[in-house]
Structure formats: structure tokens, C-alpha cells
mmCIF entry with sequence, helices, sheets and N, C-alpha, C, O atoms, coordinates in Angstrom:
data_MODEL
# 
_entry.id   MODEL 
# 
_entity.id                         1 
_entity.type                       polymer 
_entity.pdbx_number_of_molecules   1 
# 
_entity_poly.entity_id                      1 
_entity_poly.type                           'polypeptide(L)' 
_entity_poly.nstd_linkage                   no 
_entity_poly.nstd_monomer                   no 
_entity_poly.pdbx_seq_one_letter_code       MPWRECSVMEEGLRFVARLLEGEGMSEVCRAFGISRKTGYKIFNRYQDEGLEAL 
_entity_poly.pdbx_seq_one_letter_code_can   MPWRECSVMEEGLRFVARLLEGEGMSEVCRAFGISRKTGYKIFNRYQDEGLEAL 
_entity_poly.pdbx_strand_id                 A 
# 
loop_
_entity_poly_seq.entity_id 
_entity_poly_seq.num 
_entity_poly_seq.mon_id 
_entity_poly_seq.hetero 
1 1  MET n 
1 2  PRO n 
1 3  TRP n 
1 4  ARG n 
1 5  GLU n 
1 6  CYS n 
1 7  SER n 
1 8  VAL n 
1 9  MET n 
1 10 GLU n 
1 11 GLU n 
1 12 GLY n 
1 13 LEU n 
1 14 ARG n 
1 15 PHE n 
1 16 VAL n 
1 17 ALA n 
1 18 ARG n 
1 19 LEU n 
1 20 LEU n 
1 21 GLU n 
1 22 GLY n 
1 23 GLU n 
1 24 GLY n 
1 25 MET n 
1 26 SER n 
1 27 GLU n 
1 28 VAL n 
1 29 CYS n 
1 30 ARG n 
1 31 ALA n 
1 32 PHE n 
1 33 GLY n 
1 34 ILE n 
1 35 SER n 
1 36 ARG n 
1 37 LYS n 
1 38 THR n 
1 39 GLY n 
1 40 TYR n 
1 41 LYS n 
1 42 ILE n 
1 43 PHE n 
1 44 ASN n 
1 45 ARG n 
1 46 TYR n 
1 47 GLN n 
1 48 ASP n 
1 49 GLU n 
1 50 GLY n 
1 51 LEU n 
1 52 GLU n 
1 53 ALA n 
1 54 LEU n 
# 
_struct_asym.id          A 
_struct_asym.entity_id   1 
# 
loop_
_struct_conf.conf_type_id 
_struct_conf.id 
_struct_conf.pdbx_PDB_helix_id 
_struct_conf.beg_label_comp_id 
_struct_conf.beg_label_asym_id 
_struct_conf.beg_label_seq_id 
_struct_conf.pdbx_beg_PDB_ins_code 
_struct_conf.end_label_comp_id 
_struct_conf.end_label_asym_id 
_struct_conf.end_label_seq_id 
_struct_conf.pdbx_end_PDB_ins_code 
_struct_conf.beg_auth_comp_id 
_struct_conf.beg_auth_asym_id 
_struct_conf.beg_auth_seq_id 
_struct_conf.end_auth_comp_id 
_struct_conf.end_auth_asym_id 
_struct_conf.end_auth_seq_id 
_struct_conf.pdbx_PDB_helix_class 
_struct_conf.details 
_struct_conf.pdbx_PDB_helix_length 
HELX_P HELX_P1 AA1 VAL A 8  ? LEU A 20 ? VAL A 8  LEU A 20 1 ? 13 
HELX_P HELX_P2 AA2 MET A 25 ? PHE A 32 ? MET A 25 PHE A 32 1 ? 8  
HELX_P HELX_P3 AA3 ARG A 36 ? GLU A 49 ? ARG A 36 GLU A 49 1 ? 14 
HELX_P HELX_P4 AA4 LEU A 51 ? ALA A 53 ? LEU A 51 ALA A 53 5 ? 3  
# 
_struct_conf_type.id          HELX_P 
_struct_conf_type.criteria    ? 
_struct_conf_type.reference   ? 
# 
loop_
_atom_site.group_PDB 
_atom_site.id 
_atom_site.type_symbol 
_atom_site.label_atom_id 
_atom_site.label_alt_id 
_atom_site.label_comp_id 
_atom_site.label_asym_id 
_atom_site.label_entity_id 
_atom_site.label_seq_id 
_atom_site.pdbx_PDB_ins_code 
_atom_site.Cartn_x 
_atom_site.Cartn_y 
_atom_site.Cartn_z 
_atom_site.occupancy 
_atom_site.B_iso_or_equiv 
_atom_site.pdbx_formal_charge 
_atom_site.auth_seq_id 
_atom_site.auth_comp_id 
_atom_site.auth_asym_id 
_atom_site.auth_atom_id 
_atom_site.pdbx_PDB_model_num 
ATOM 1   N N  . MET A 1 1  ? 94.893  -62.987 93.826  1.00 0.00 ? 1  MET A N  1 
ATOM 2   C CA . MET A 1 1  ? 95.368  -61.556 93.948  1.00 0.00 ? 1  MET A CA 1 
ATOM 3   C C  . MET A 1 1  ? 96.769  -61.705 94.419  1.00 0.00 ? 1  MET A C  1 
ATOM 4   O O  . MET A 1 1  ? 97.047  -62.466 95.345  1.00 0.00 ? 1  MET A O  1 
ATOM 5   N N  . PRO A 1 2  ? 97.716  -60.938 93.752  1.00 0.00 ? 2  PRO A N  1 
ATOM 6   C CA . PRO A 1 2  ? 99.078  -60.955 94.163  1.00 0.00 ? 2  PRO A CA 1 
ATOM 7   C C  . PRO A 1 2  ? 99.331  -60.373 95.518  1.00 0.00 ? 2  PRO A C  1 
ATOM 8   O O  . PRO A 1 2  ? 98.526  -59.592 96.025  1.00 0.00 ? 2  PRO A O  1 
ATOM 9   N N  . TRP A 1 3  ? 100.470 -60.754 96.131  1.00 0.00 ? 3  TRP A N  1 
ATOM 10  C CA . TRP A 1 3  ? 100.847 -60.239 97.413  1.00 0.00 ? 3  TRP A CA 1 
ATOM 11  C C  . TRP A 1 3  ? 101.308 -58.728 97.217  1.00 0.00 ? 3  TRP A C  1 
ATOM 12  O O  . TRP A 1 3  ? 102.049 -58.428 96.280  1.00 0.00 ? 3  TRP A O  1 
ATOM 13  N N  . ARG A 1 4  ? 100.874 -57.844 98.078  1.00 0.00 ? 4  ARG A N  1 
ATOM 14  C CA . ARG A 1 4  ? 101.229 -56.441 98.019  1.00 0.00 ? 4  ARG A CA 1 
ATOM 15  C C  . ARG A 1 4  ? 102.583 -56.240 98.726  1.00 0.00 ? 4  ARG A C  1 
ATOM 16  O O  . ARG A 1 4  ? 102.681 -56.555 99.912  1.00 0.00 ? 4  ARG A O  1 
ATOM 17  N N  . GLU A 1 5  ? 103.581 -55.756 98.086  1.00 0.00 ? 5  GLU A N  1 
ATOM 18  C CA . GLU A 1 5  ? 104.800 -55.388 98.785  1.00 0.00 ? 5  GLU A CA 1 
ATOM 19  C C  . GLU A 1 5  ? 104.697 -54.130 99.527  1.00 0.00 ? 5  GLU A C  1 
ATOM 20  O O  . GLU A 1 5  ? 104.062 -53.176 99.077  1.00 0.00 ? 5  GLU A O  1 
ATOM 21  N N  . CYS A 1 6  ? 105.295 -54.105 100.631 1.00 0.00 ? 6  CYS A N  1 
ATOM 22  C CA . CYS A 1 6  ? 105.260 -52.868 101.468 1.00 0.00 ? 6  CYS A CA 1 
ATOM 23  C C  . CYS A 1 6  ? 106.608 -52.685 102.029 1.00 0.00 ? 6  CYS A C  1 
ATOM 24  O O  . CYS A 1 6  ? 107.417 -53.609 102.117 1.00 0.00 ? 6  CYS A O  1 
ATOM 25  N N  . SER A 1 7  ? 106.857 -51.364 102.442 1.00 0.00 ? 7  SER A N  1 
ATOM 26  C CA . SER A 1 7  ? 108.159 -50.949 102.982 1.00 0.00 ? 7  SER A CA 1 
ATOM 27  C C  . SER A 1 7  ? 108.265 -51.391 104.468 1.00 0.00 ? 7  SER A C  1 
ATOM 28  O O  . SER A 1 7  ? 107.267 -51.787 105.070 1.00 0.00 ? 7  SER A O  1 
ATOM 29  N N  . VAL A 1 8  ? 109.343 -51.326 104.980 1.00 0.00 ? 8  VAL A N  1 
ATOM 30  C CA . VAL A 1 8  ? 109.648 -51.615 106.410 1.00 0.00 ? 8  VAL A CA 1 
ATOM 31  C C  . VAL A 1 8  ? 108.765 -50.616 107.315 1.00 0.00 ? 8  VAL A C  1 
ATOM 32  O O  . VAL A 1 8  ? 108.185 -50.981 108.338 1.00 0.00 ? 8  VAL A O  1 
ATOM 33  N N  . MET A 1 9  ? 108.741 -49.355 106.819 1.00 0.00 ? 9  MET A N  1 
ATOM 34  C CA . MET A 1 9  ? 108.059 -48.330 107.596 1.00 0.00 ? 9  MET A CA 1 
ATOM 35  C C  . MET A 1 9  ? 106.496 -48.586 107.612 1.00 0.00 ? 9  MET A C  1 
ATOM 36  O O  . MET A 1 9  ? 105.831 -48.339 108.618 1.00 0.00 ? 9  MET A O  1 
ATOM 37  N N  . GLU A 1 10 ? 105.925 -49.111 106.410 1.00 0.00 ? 10 GLU A N  1 
ATOM 38  C CA . GLU A 1 10 ? 104.538 -49.444 106.418 1.00 0.00 ? 10 GLU A CA 1 
ATOM 39  C C  . GLU A 1 10 ? 104.214 -50.551 107.303 1.00 0.00 ? 10 GLU A C  1 
ATOM 40  O O  . GLU A 1 10 ? 103.150 -50.573 107.922 1.00 0.00 ? 10 GLU A O  1 
ATOM 41  N N  . GLU A 1 11 ? 105.157 -51.546 107.397 1.00 0.00 ? 11 GLU A N  1 
ATOM 42  C CA . GLU A 1 11 ? 104.920 -52.737 108.243 1.00 0.00 ? 11 GLU A CA 1 
ATOM 43  C C  . GLU A 1 11 ? 105.042 -52.257 109.718 1.00 0.00 ? 11 GLU A C  1 
ATOM 44  O O  . GLU A 1 11 ? 104.332 -52.775 110.580 1.00 0.00 ? 11 GLU A O  1 
ATOM 45  N N  . GLY A 1 12 ? 105.932 -51.277 110.019 1.00 0.00 ? 12 GLY A N  1 
ATOM 46  C CA . GLY A 1 12 ? 106.094 -50.866 111.394 1.00 0.00 ? 12 GLY A CA 1 
ATOM 47  C C  . GLY A 1 12 ? 104.775 -50.023 111.767 1.00 0.00 ? 12 GLY A C  1 
ATOM 48  O O  . GLY A 1 12 ? 104.280 -50.094 112.892 1.00 0.00 ? 12 GLY A O  1 
ATOM 49  N N  . LEU A 1 13 ? 104.275 -49.271 110.807 1.00 0.00 ? 13 LEU A N  1 
ATOM 50  C CA . LEU A 1 13 ? 102.965 -48.515 111.109 1.00 0.00 ? 13 LEU A CA 1 
ATOM 51  C C  . LEU A 1 13 ? 101.846 -49.513 111.456 1.00 0.00 ? 13 LEU A C  1 
ATOM 52  O O  . LEU A 1 13 ? 101.133 -49.338 112.444 1.00 0.00 ? 13 LEU A O  1 
ATOM 53  N N  . ARG A 1 14 ? 101.704 -50.555 110.634 1.00 0.00 ? 14 ARG A N  1 
ATOM 54  C CA . ARG A 1 14 ? 100.714 -51.496 110.891 1.00 0.00 ? 14 ARG A CA 1 
ATOM 55  C C  . ARG A 1 14 ? 100.920 -52.129 112.242 1.00 0.00 ? 14 ARG A C  1 
ATOM 56  O O  . ARG A 1 14 ? 99.936  -52.284 112.965 1.00 0.00 ? 14 ARG A O  1 
ATOM 57  N N  . PHE A 1 15 ? 102.037 -52.484 112.617 1.00 0.00 ? 15 PHE A N  1 
ATOM 58  C CA . PHE A 1 15 ? 102.358 -53.144 113.885 1.00 0.00 ? 15 PHE A CA 1 
ATOM 59  C C  . PHE A 1 15 ? 101.944 -52.228 115.053 1.00 0.00 ? 15 PHE A C  1 
ATOM 60  O O  . PHE A 1 15 ? 101.235 -52.641 115.971 1.00 0.00 ? 15 PHE A O  1 
ATOM 61  N N  . VAL A 1 16 ? 102.433 -50.920 114.980 1.00 0.00 ? 16 VAL A N  1 
ATOM 62  C CA . VAL A 1 16 ? 102.097 -50.011 116.003 1.00 0.00 ? 16 VAL A CA 1 
ATOM 63  C C  . VAL A 1 16 ? 100.575 -49.636 116.111 1.00 0.00 ? 16 VAL A C  1 
ATOM 64  O O  . VAL A 1 16 ? 100.012 -49.441 117.189 1.00 0.00 ? 16 VAL A O  1 
ATOM 65  N N  . ALA A 1 17 ? 99.959  -49.555 114.865 1.00 0.00 ? 17 ALA A N  1 
ATOM 66  C CA . ALA A 1 17 ? 98.587  -49.201 114.875 1.00 0.00 ? 17 ALA A CA 1 
ATOM 67  C C  . ALA A 1 17 ? 97.676  -50.300 115.618 1.00 0.00 ? 17 ALA A C  1 
ATOM 68  O O  . ALA A 1 17 ? 96.721  -50.000 116.336 1.00 0.00 ? 17 ALA A O  1 
ATOM 69  N N  . ARG A 1 18 ? 98.068  -51.512 115.368 1.00 0.00 ? 18 ARG A N  1 
ATOM 70  C CA . ARG A 1 18 ? 97.355  -52.678 116.067 1.00 0.00 ? 18 ARG A CA 1 
ATOM 71  C C  . ARG A 1 18 ? 97.473  -52.563 117.597 1.00 0.00 ? 18 ARG A C  1 
ATOM 72  O O  . ARG A 1 18 ? 96.485  -52.715 118.316 1.00 0.00 ? 18 ARG A O  1 
ATOM 73  N N  . LEU A 1 19 ? 98.763  -52.278 118.108 1.00 0.00 ? 19 LEU A N  1 
ATOM 74  C CA . LEU A 1 19 ? 98.910  -52.056 119.509 1.00 0.00 ? 19 LEU A CA 1 
ATOM 75  C C  . LEU A 1 19 ? 98.093  -50.900 120.040 1.00 0.00 ? 19 LEU A C  1 
ATOM 76  O O  . LEU A 1 19 ? 97.439  -51.010 121.077 1.00 0.00 ? 19 LEU A O  1 
ATOM 77  N N  . LEU A 1 20 ? 98.136  -49.760 119.302 1.00 0.00 ? 20 LEU A N  1 
ATOM 78  C CA . LEU A 1 20 ? 97.383  -48.642 119.748 1.00 0.00 ? 20 LEU A CA 1 
ATOM 79  C C  . LEU A 1 20 ? 95.908  -48.836 119.692 1.00 0.00 ? 20 LEU A C  1 
ATOM 80  O O  . LEU A 1 20 ? 95.195  -48.131 120.405 1.00 0.00 ? 20 LEU A O  1 
ATOM 81  N N  . GLU A 1 21 ? 95.405  -49.709 118.925 1.00 0.00 ? 21 GLU A N  1 
ATOM 82  C CA . GLU A 1 21 ? 93.996  -50.126 118.919 1.00 0.00 ? 21 GLU A CA 1 
ATOM 83  C C  . GLU A 1 21 ? 93.602  -51.033 120.063 1.00 0.00 ? 21 GLU A C  1 
ATOM 84  O O  . GLU A 1 21 ? 92.420  -51.297 120.283 1.00 0.00 ? 21 GLU A O  1 
ATOM 85  N N  . GLY A 1 22 ? 94.593  -51.506 120.788 1.00 0.00 ? 22 GLY A N  1 
ATOM 86  C CA . GLY A 1 22 ? 94.309  -52.230 122.081 1.00 0.00 ? 22 GLY A CA 1 
ATOM 87  C C  . GLY A 1 22 ? 94.572  -53.767 121.903 1.00 0.00 ? 22 GLY A C  1 
ATOM 88  O O  . GLY A 1 22 ? 94.249  -54.543 122.802 1.00 0.00 ? 22 GLY A O  1 
ATOM 89  N N  . GLU A 1 23 ? 95.149  -54.199 120.766 1.00 0.00 ? 23 GLU A N  1 
ATOM 90  C CA . GLU A 1 23 ? 95.562  -55.661 120.731 1.00 0.00 ? 23 GLU A CA 1 
ATOM 91  C C  . GLU A 1 23 ? 96.797  -55.850 121.529 1.00 0.00 ? 23 GLU A C  1 
ATOM 92  O O  . GLU A 1 23 ? 97.655  -54.980 121.671 1.00 0.00 ? 23 GLU A O  1 
ATOM 93  N N  . GLY A 1 24 ? 96.836  -57.081 122.058 1.00 0.00 ? 24 GLY A N  1 
ATOM 94  C CA . GLY A 1 24 ? 97.944  -57.373 122.958 1.00 0.00 ? 24 GLY A CA 1 
ATOM 95  C C  . GLY A 1 24 ? 99.210  -57.655 122.285 1.00 0.00 ? 24 GLY A C  1 
ATOM 96  O O  . GLY A 1 24 ? 99.203  -58.175 121.169 1.00 0.00 ? 24 GLY A O  1 
ATOM 97  N N  . MET A 1 25 ? 100.359 -57.332 122.921 1.00 0.00 ? 25 MET A N  1 
ATOM 98  C CA . MET A 1 25 ? 101.698 -57.474 122.340 1.00 0.00 ? 25 MET A CA 1 
ATOM 99  C C  . MET A 1 25 ? 101.916 -58.892 121.833 1.00 0.00 ? 25 MET A C  1 
ATOM 100 O O  . MET A 1 25 ? 102.360 -59.079 120.700 1.00 0.00 ? 25 MET A O  1 
ATOM 101 N N  . SER A 1 26 ? 101.631 -59.832 122.603 1.00 0.00 ? 26 SER A N  1 
ATOM 102 C CA . SER A 1 26 ? 101.806 -61.236 122.216 1.00 0.00 ? 26 SER A CA 1 
ATOM 103 C C  . SER A 1 26 ? 101.210 -61.571 120.874 1.00 0.00 ? 26 SER A C  1 
ATOM 104 O O  . SER A 1 26 ? 101.852 -62.098 119.966 1.00 0.00 ? 26 SER A O  1 
ATOM 105 N N  . GLU A 1 27 ? 99.875  -61.213 120.806 1.00 0.00 ? 27 GLU A N  1 
ATOM 106 C CA . GLU A 1 27 ? 99.093  -61.428 119.631 1.00 0.00 ? 27 GLU A CA 1 
ATOM 107 C C  . GLU A 1 27 ? 99.636  -60.742 118.373 1.00 0.00 ? 27 GLU A C  1 
ATOM 108 O O  . GLU A 1 27 ? 99.799  -61.364 117.323 1.00 0.00 ? 27 GLU A O  1 
ATOM 109 N N  . VAL A 1 28 ? 99.897  -59.504 118.506 1.00 0.00 ? 28 VAL A N  1 
ATOM 110 C CA . VAL A 1 28 ? 100.466 -58.751 117.376 1.00 0.00 ? 28 VAL A CA 1 
ATOM 111 C C  . VAL A 1 28 ? 101.847 -59.262 116.997 1.00 0.00 ? 28 VAL A C  1 
ATOM 112 O O  . VAL A 1 28 ? 102.131 -59.330 115.801 1.00 0.00 ? 28 VAL A O  1 
ATOM 113 N N  . CYS A 1 29 ? 102.684 -59.607 117.879 1.00 0.00 ? 29 CYS A N  1 
ATOM 114 C CA . CYS A 1 29 ? 103.970 -60.186 117.505 1.00 0.00 ? 29 CYS A CA 1 
ATOM 115 C C  . CYS A 1 29 ? 103.838 -61.535 116.883 1.00 0.00 ? 29 CYS A C  1 
ATOM 116 O O  . CYS A 1 29 ? 104.617 -61.866 115.988 1.00 0.00 ? 29 CYS A O  1 
ATOM 117 N N  . ARG A 1 30 ? 102.896 -62.333 117.306 1.00 0.00 ? 30 ARG A N  1 
ATOM 118 C CA . ARG A 1 30 ? 102.684 -63.670 116.676 1.00 0.00 ? 30 ARG A CA 1 
ATOM 119 C C  . ARG A 1 30 ? 102.201 -63.363 115.250 1.00 0.00 ? 30 ARG A C  1 
ATOM 120 O O  . ARG A 1 30 ? 102.656 -64.044 114.332 1.00 0.00 ? 30 ARG A O  1 
ATOM 121 N N  . ALA A 1 31 ? 101.332 -62.409 115.002 1.00 0.00 ? 31 ALA A N  1 
ATOM 122 C CA . ALA A 1 31 ? 100.812 -62.151 113.647 1.00 0.00 ? 31 ALA A CA 1 
ATOM 123 C C  . ALA A 1 31 ? 101.950 -61.669 112.670 1.00 0.00 ? 31 ALA A C  1 
ATOM 124 O O  . ALA A 1 31 ? 101.904 -61.910 111.464 1.00 0.00 ? 31 ALA A O  1 
ATOM 125 N N  . PHE A 1 32 ? 102.896 -61.027 113.224 1.00 0.00 ? 32 PHE A N  1 
ATOM 126 C CA . PHE A 1 32 ? 103.932 -60.412 112.425 1.00 0.00 ? 32 PHE A CA 1 
ATOM 127 C C  . PHE A 1 32 ? 105.141 -61.370 112.373 1.00 0.00 ? 32 PHE A C  1 
ATOM 128 O O  . PHE A 1 32 ? 106.068 -61.142 111.595 1.00 0.00 ? 32 PHE A O  1 
ATOM 129 N N  . GLY A 1 33 ? 105.141 -62.420 113.178 1.00 0.00 ? 33 GLY A N  1 
ATOM 130 C CA . GLY A 1 33 ? 106.152 -63.394 113.176 1.00 0.00 ? 33 GLY A CA 1 
ATOM 131 C C  . GLY A 1 33 ? 107.508 -62.855 113.799 1.00 0.00 ? 33 GLY A C  1 
ATOM 132 O O  . GLY A 1 33 ? 108.596 -63.155 113.307 1.00 0.00 ? 33 GLY A O  1 
ATOM 133 N N  . ILE A 1 34 ? 107.375 -62.057 114.889 1.00 0.00 ? 34 ILE A N  1 
ATOM 134 C CA . ILE A 1 34 ? 108.514 -61.563 115.579 1.00 0.00 ? 34 ILE A CA 1 
ATOM 135 C C  . ILE A 1 34 ? 108.437 -61.897 117.084 1.00 0.00 ? 34 ILE A C  1 
ATOM 136 O O  . ILE A 1 34 ? 107.370 -62.267 117.574 1.00 0.00 ? 34 ILE A O  1 
ATOM 137 N N  . SER A 1 35 ? 109.506 -61.775 117.784 1.00 0.00 ? 35 SER A N  1 
ATOM 138 C CA . SER A 1 35 ? 109.507 -62.033 119.199 1.00 0.00 ? 35 SER A CA 1 
ATOM 139 C C  . SER A 1 35 ? 108.964 -60.904 120.006 1.00 0.00 ? 35 SER A C  1 
ATOM 140 O O  . SER A 1 35 ? 108.954 -59.769 119.529 1.00 0.00 ? 35 SER A O  1 
ATOM 141 N N  . ARG A 1 36 ? 108.538 -61.137 121.130 1.00 0.00 ? 36 ARG A N  1 
ATOM 142 C CA . ARG A 1 36 ? 107.896 -59.936 121.978 1.00 0.00 ? 36 ARG A CA 1 
ATOM 143 C C  . ARG A 1 36 ? 109.051 -59.034 122.276 1.00 0.00 ? 36 ARG A C  1 
ATOM 144 O O  . ARG A 1 36 ? 108.814 -57.827 122.340 1.00 0.00 ? 36 ARG A O  1 
ATOM 145 N N  . LYS A 1 37 ? 110.264 -59.463 122.466 1.00 0.00 ? 37 LYS A N  1 
ATOM 146 C CA . LYS A 1 37 ? 111.403 -58.533 122.723 1.00 0.00 ? 37 LYS A CA 1 
ATOM 147 C C  . LYS A 1 37 ? 111.504 -57.602 121.600 1.00 0.00 ? 37 LYS A C  1 
ATOM 148 O O  . LYS A 1 37 ? 111.621 -56.399 121.832 1.00 0.00 ? 37 LYS A O  1 
ATOM 149 N N  . THR A 1 38 ? 111.465 -58.091 120.290 1.00 0.00 ? 38 THR A N  1 
ATOM 150 C CA . THR A 1 38 ? 111.528 -57.165 119.118 1.00 0.00 ? 38 THR A CA 1 
ATOM 151 C C  . THR A 1 38 ? 110.342 -56.341 119.091 1.00 0.00 ? 38 THR A C  1 
ATOM 152 O O  . THR A 1 38 ? 110.474 -55.158 118.776 1.00 0.00 ? 38 THR A O  1 
ATOM 153 N N  . GLY A 1 39 ? 109.207 -56.798 119.375 1.00 0.00 ? 39 GLY A N  1 
ATOM 154 C CA . GLY A 1 39 ? 107.969 -56.014 119.434 1.00 0.00 ? 39 GLY A CA 1 
ATOM 155 C C  . GLY A 1 39 ? 107.996 -54.834 120.369 1.00 0.00 ? 39 GLY A C  1 
ATOM 156 O O  . GLY A 1 39 ? 107.570 -53.732 120.023 1.00 0.00 ? 39 GLY A O  1 
ATOM 157 N N  . TYR A 1 40 ? 108.514 -55.087 121.588 1.00 0.00 ? 40 TYR A N  1 
ATOM 158 C CA . TYR A 1 40 ? 108.675 -54.102 122.504 1.00 0.00 ? 40 TYR A CA 1 
ATOM 159 C C  . TYR A 1 40 ? 109.736 -53.002 122.107 1.00 0.00 ? 40 TYR A C  1 
ATOM 160 O O  . TYR A 1 40 ? 109.591 -51.817 122.410 1.00 0.00 ? 40 TYR A O  1 
ATOM 161 N N  . LYS A 1 41 ? 110.728 -53.457 121.459 1.00 0.00 ? 41 LYS A N  1 
ATOM 162 C CA . LYS A 1 41 ? 111.815 -52.548 121.046 1.00 0.00 ? 41 LYS A CA 1 
ATOM 163 C C  . LYS A 1 41 ? 111.208 -51.646 119.845 1.00 0.00 ? 41 LYS A C  1 
ATOM 164 O O  . LYS A 1 41 ? 111.492 -50.448 119.806 1.00 0.00 ? 41 LYS A O  1 
ATOM 165 N N  . ILE A 1 42 ? 110.434 -52.188 118.938 1.00 0.00 ? 42 ILE A N  1 
ATOM 166 C CA . ILE A 1 42 ? 109.819 -51.329 117.888 1.00 0.00 ? 42 ILE A CA 1 
ATOM 167 C C  . ILE A 1 42 ? 108.886 -50.373 118.527 1.00 0.00 ? 42 ILE A C  1 
ATOM 168 O O  . ILE A 1 42 ? 108.882 -49.196 118.165 1.00 0.00 ? 42 ILE A O  1 
ATOM 169 N N  . PHE A 1 43 ? 108.070 -50.821 119.482 1.00 0.00 ? 43 PHE A N  1 
ATOM 170 C CA . PHE A 1 43 ? 107.070 -49.946 120.009 1.00 0.00 ? 43 PHE A CA 1 
ATOM 171 C C  . PHE A 1 43 ? 107.678 -48.851 120.910 1.00 0.00 ? 43 PHE A C  1 
ATOM 172 O O  . PHE A 1 43 ? 107.259 -47.694 120.872 1.00 0.00 ? 43 PHE A O  1 
ATOM 173 N N  . ASN A 1 44 ? 108.656 -49.240 121.705 1.00 0.00 ? 44 ASN A N  1 
ATOM 174 C CA . ASN A 1 44 ? 109.305 -48.218 122.472 1.00 0.00 ? 44 ASN A CA 1 
ATOM 175 C C  . ASN A 1 44 ? 110.001 -47.113 121.679 1.00 0.00 ? 44 ASN A C  1 
ATOM 176 O O  . ASN A 1 44 ? 109.941 -45.922 121.986 1.00 0.00 ? 44 ASN A O  1 
ATOM 177 N N  . ARG A 1 45 ? 110.672 -47.612 120.623 1.00 0.00 ? 45 ARG A N  1 
ATOM 178 C CA . ARG A 1 45 ? 111.317 -46.647 119.711 1.00 0.00 ? 45 ARG A CA 1 
ATOM 179 C C  . ARG A 1 45 ? 110.247 -45.761 119.084 1.00 0.00 ? 45 ARG A C  1 
ATOM 180 O O  . ARG A 1 45 ? 110.500 -44.568 118.919 1.00 0.00 ? 45 ARG A O  1 
ATOM 181 N N  . TYR A 1 46 ? 109.082 -46.260 118.727 1.00 0.00 ? 46 TYR A N  1 
ATOM 182 C CA . TYR A 1 46 ? 108.054 -45.408 118.177 1.00 0.00 ? 46 TYR A CA 1 
ATOM 183 C C  . TYR A 1 46 ? 107.578 -44.391 119.272 1.00 0.00 ? 46 TYR A C  1 
ATOM 184 O O  . TYR A 1 46 ? 107.365 -43.219 118.962 1.00 0.00 ? 46 TYR A O  1 
ATOM 185 N N  . GLN A 1 47 ? 107.429 -44.802 120.429 1.00 0.00 ? 47 GLN A N  1 
ATOM 186 C CA . GLN A 1 47 ? 106.993 -43.884 121.558 1.00 0.00 ? 47 GLN A CA 1 
ATOM 187 C C  . GLN A 1 47 ? 108.073 -42.864 121.822 1.00 0.00 ? 47 GLN A C  1 
ATOM 188 O O  . GLN A 1 47 ? 107.733 -41.725 122.143 1.00 0.00 ? 47 GLN A O  1 
ATOM 189 N N  . ASP A 1 48 ? 109.318 -43.175 121.715 1.00 0.00 ? 48 ASP A N  1 
ATOM 190 C CA . ASP A 1 48 ? 110.378 -42.189 121.999 1.00 0.00 ? 48 ASP A CA 1 
ATOM 191 C C  . ASP A 1 48 ? 110.643 -41.201 120.865 1.00 0.00 ? 48 ASP A C  1 
ATOM 192 O O  . ASP A 1 48 ? 110.860 -40.014 121.109 1.00 0.00 ? 48 ASP A O  1 
ATOM 193 N N  . GLU A 1 49 ? 110.624 -41.694 119.624 1.00 0.00 ? 49 GLU A N  1 
ATOM 194 C CA . GLU A 1 49 ? 111.035 -40.956 118.515 1.00 0.00 ? 49 GLU A CA 1 
ATOM 195 C C  . GLU A 1 49 ? 110.056 -40.678 117.471 1.00 0.00 ? 49 GLU A C  1 
ATOM 196 O O  . GLU A 1 49 ? 110.354 -39.909 116.556 1.00 0.00 ? 49 GLU A O  1 
ATOM 197 N N  . GLY A 1 50 ? 108.872 -41.258 117.533 1.00 0.00 ? 50 GLY A N  1 
ATOM 198 C CA . GLY A 1 50 ? 107.860 -41.036 116.616 1.00 0.00 ? 50 GLY A CA 1 
ATOM 199 C C  . GLY A 1 50 ? 107.959 -41.866 115.331 1.00 0.00 ? 50 GLY A C  1 
ATOM 200 O O  . GLY A 1 50 ? 108.697 -42.850 115.278 1.00 0.00 ? 50 GLY A O  1 
ATOM 201 N N  . LEU A 1 51 ? 107.214 -41.463 114.301 1.00 0.00 ? 51 LEU A N  1 
ATOM 202 C CA . LEU A 1 51 ? 107.184 -42.216 113.076 1.00 0.00 ? 51 LEU A CA 1 
ATOM 203 C C  . LEU A 1 51 ? 108.476 -42.328 112.318 1.00 0.00 ? 51 LEU A C  1 
ATOM 204 O O  . LEU A 1 51 ? 108.709 -43.286 111.580 1.00 0.00 ? 51 LEU A O  1 
ATOM 205 N N  . GLU A 1 52 ? 109.309 -41.339 112.509 1.00 0.00 ? 52 GLU A N  1 
ATOM 206 C CA . GLU A 1 52 ? 110.651 -41.418 111.832 1.00 0.00 ? 52 GLU A CA 1 
ATOM 207 C C  . GLU A 1 52 ? 111.451 -42.645 112.307 1.00 0.00 ? 52 GLU A C  1 
ATOM 208 O O  . GLU A 1 52 ? 112.314 -43.147 111.587 1.00 0.00 ? 52 GLU A O  1 
ATOM 209 N N  . ALA A 1 53 ? 111.152 -43.122 113.533 1.00 0.00 ? 53 ALA A N  1 
ATOM 210 C CA . ALA A 1 53 ? 111.898 -44.240 114.096 1.00 0.00 ? 53 ALA A CA 1 
ATOM 211 C C  . ALA A 1 53 ? 111.490 -45.555 113.446 1.00 0.00 ? 53 ALA A C  1 
ATOM 212 O O  . ALA A 1 53 ? 112.183 -46.560 113.600 1.00 0.00 ? 53 ALA A O  1 
ATOM 213 N N  . LEU A 1 54 ? 110.418 -45.561 112.751 1.00 0.00 ? 54 LEU A N  1 
ATOM 214 C CA . LEU A 1 54 ? 109.972 -46.844 112.165 1.00 0.00 ? 54 LEU A CA 1 
ATOM 215 C C  . LEU A 1 54 ? 110.608 -47.012 110.881 1.00 0.00 ? 54 LEU A C  1 
ATOM 216 O O  . LEU A 1 54 ? 110.382 -48.018 110.208 1.00 0.00 ? 54 LEU A O  1 
# 
């Protein structure tokens, strides 16, 4: 099966959804291949500005 391409926003939504479901920041960041610093930046931006920020 070919890899499915997705937009940056879709990727951000998946990231935030996993955090909202209760997964830990370290685990989610590891799965997405980003640093915790970047993960917190994405999540905080989502909390402050909503979906448009992703």
C-alpha cells in the first residue's frame, strides 16, 4: 500500500489529538520525530489559537 501524503495541518491535528487522548508528550514527539520543545510549541499554539494555528 502506498504512503498517504498529508498536509502539515493534518499532521498537526494528529499530533494534538494524541496528546488530548492522554498520551505523553515524550511518546508522541518520539513517534512524530520531533523534539519535546517543538511539541510543546505546537501544542501551546493550538491551545492559544485553535485549529487555525496548526
